[in-house]
N, C-alpha and C positions, 0 to 999 in steps of 0.2 A: 563550720565555715561561716565567715562573716557574710552579712547581707550584701555588701558591695561585691564580694567574690562571686556570689550566685548571680548577680545582675551581669557581671562581666561574662560569665559562662553562657548565660541566656543570650546576651548580645552577640557573642562570638558565634553561637549556633545559628542565630537568625541571619547573620551576615553570610555564613557558609551556605545556608540553604538558598538565600537570594542569589548568591554568586553562581551556585550550581544551576538554578532555574534559568539564569541568563544564557547558559550553554545549550538550552533546548531550542529546537525549531529555527525560526527565522533569525533569531539572535545569534546563531552559531552556524556558519556555513557548513561546518563539518557534520551537523545533524540533519542537513537537508536530505530529504528522501530516505532518512534512516541510514544506519551504517552497517546493517547486517545484509550481506550479499548485495550491496548497493549497485555494483557494476552490472549484475544480472538484472536487478529490479528496474533499472533505467536504460537497459540495453546499450551499455557502453563497453561491455566485455568483448574479448576477441572473437567469441563465437556468435555474436549478434548477426553477423553476415550469413550465418547458416540457418536463420529462421525461415521456416516455410511460410511465406506471406499469404498463401491461400487459406483464408479462415475456414475452419470446420464448424458447422452449425451443430450444437450439442445442447445438452441440458445440464442443469446444476447437479442433478442426481448422478448422471453419467460421469461428470468430472470428479465428483466425490467418491466414486467407486474405482477410480484408476489406482493401479498399484504404484505407490510412490515410496522411494527410499527415504530414510532419515537424512536430514541435512544439518550442517552446522555452519557457522559464520564463514568458514573457509571453503565450502563446497562451491565448485565452479558450475557453469550452466550444464544442466542435465539434458539428455536427449529429449525427454518429454517437455522441457522448457524451450524447445525450438519450434513449438507449435503455437498457432494463434487460433483462438476459439471465439465463437459468437454464441451468446445465450440470450433467449427471450425470457424475461423474468420480471418479478416485482422487486422494487426497492423496499427493503425493510427499514433501513436507517442509513443516513448519510451525514457525515461530519468531517470537519477539517481537523487534521491531526497536528501535533506539535512540530512534526518534521516538515510541515507544509503540504503534505499529500492530502487528498480528499479520499476518505475511507468510506466505501459504500458496501453495506451488507445486503446481499441479494437473497431472496427466498423463493423456494419452489416447494410447496407442501411443507414437509417437516425438515427439508434440507436447506442448508445455507452455503453461501460462497462469498468470500471477500473479493472485492475488486477495488483497485486503487488508481487514482489519477495522480500521476507523478507531478511534482511541483516544477513547472517548466522554467521557473526563474532561478533555480539552483544551478550553480556552476556545473555540477555533475550532469544534470539533465540536458543542459545546453549543448553538450558534446555528443548527444545521441542523434542518429539519423532520423529518429522519430519525433524530434522536438516540435515540429510543426503539428503533428497529431496531438501531442501533449497540450499544446496551446489551444487547439480547436476544442478538445475535450474540456479543458479548463474554462474556456469561454462559454460553452454550453452550461456548465455547472455553476458558474459565477453569475450568470444573468438571472438565476433563479435562487430563491431562498431554499436552502437544502432541505428544510423540513417539508416544503411543498412537494418534493419528489417522493416522499415516503408513501408507499401504497400504489405508486404508479407502475404500469407495465412499461418495460423499456427493453431495448436491444443494446447489449454491451459486447464489444469486441476487444479482446486483450490477449496478451502473451501469457501462457501458462507459467506459473511461478510457484515453487514449493517453499513455503515459509518455514522457518525453524519452529519447533514445538516450544511455545512460550511457557508451557507448564501450568497453564491455568485454563479453566473451563470458559469458553466463549462460543458464541454462535458463529460457526465457521464450518468449512468442510472437514470431515473427520480425518482426512488424509493431509490436511494443511495446504491443499492446493488453492491457489488464488489466480485471479487475472490481474497481473501487475507487470507492466503498466497497461492502463486502458488506452486503446488506440482509436476507438470510435464509440460514440454513445448517441442514441436517438430514440424518439418515441416510435 
């Protein structure tokens, strides 16, 4: 292959990669709040009205021990996802994700739990009855440098959500349960 042909292939691949990256997160409204079980994640599905709004105080360990079925991208809201929980815990790590959510890894001893603040600016989230709570949580998180939160003890209230098994090892609940979306957060 001629040298100019190789440059053409490399240029084509770079353009394809850059084009694909543009489709991530805030550059693509379809990516906002992720697209896996999005309606359940941001409480815009038909069963959101059945949520038990009385938050149950629990622990990360207890949530991680719940019996949870496997889910896929087509799974609707499960009965256990109609519950809201509050945990007192430490923040292990907090970061903004490509889909605009803020991802918070919570820790209690050797147990982890993921909690996510839904991006209230995404079209999908603005349709939720909880959008005011999303904005309040986001305001709390964005007035602080996320790194400053690491190691802090905090109370987080959120809707139970079973994430799909992403097939790779990460610090999370063994049963893939999360609190997504976060409805309240405070020290």
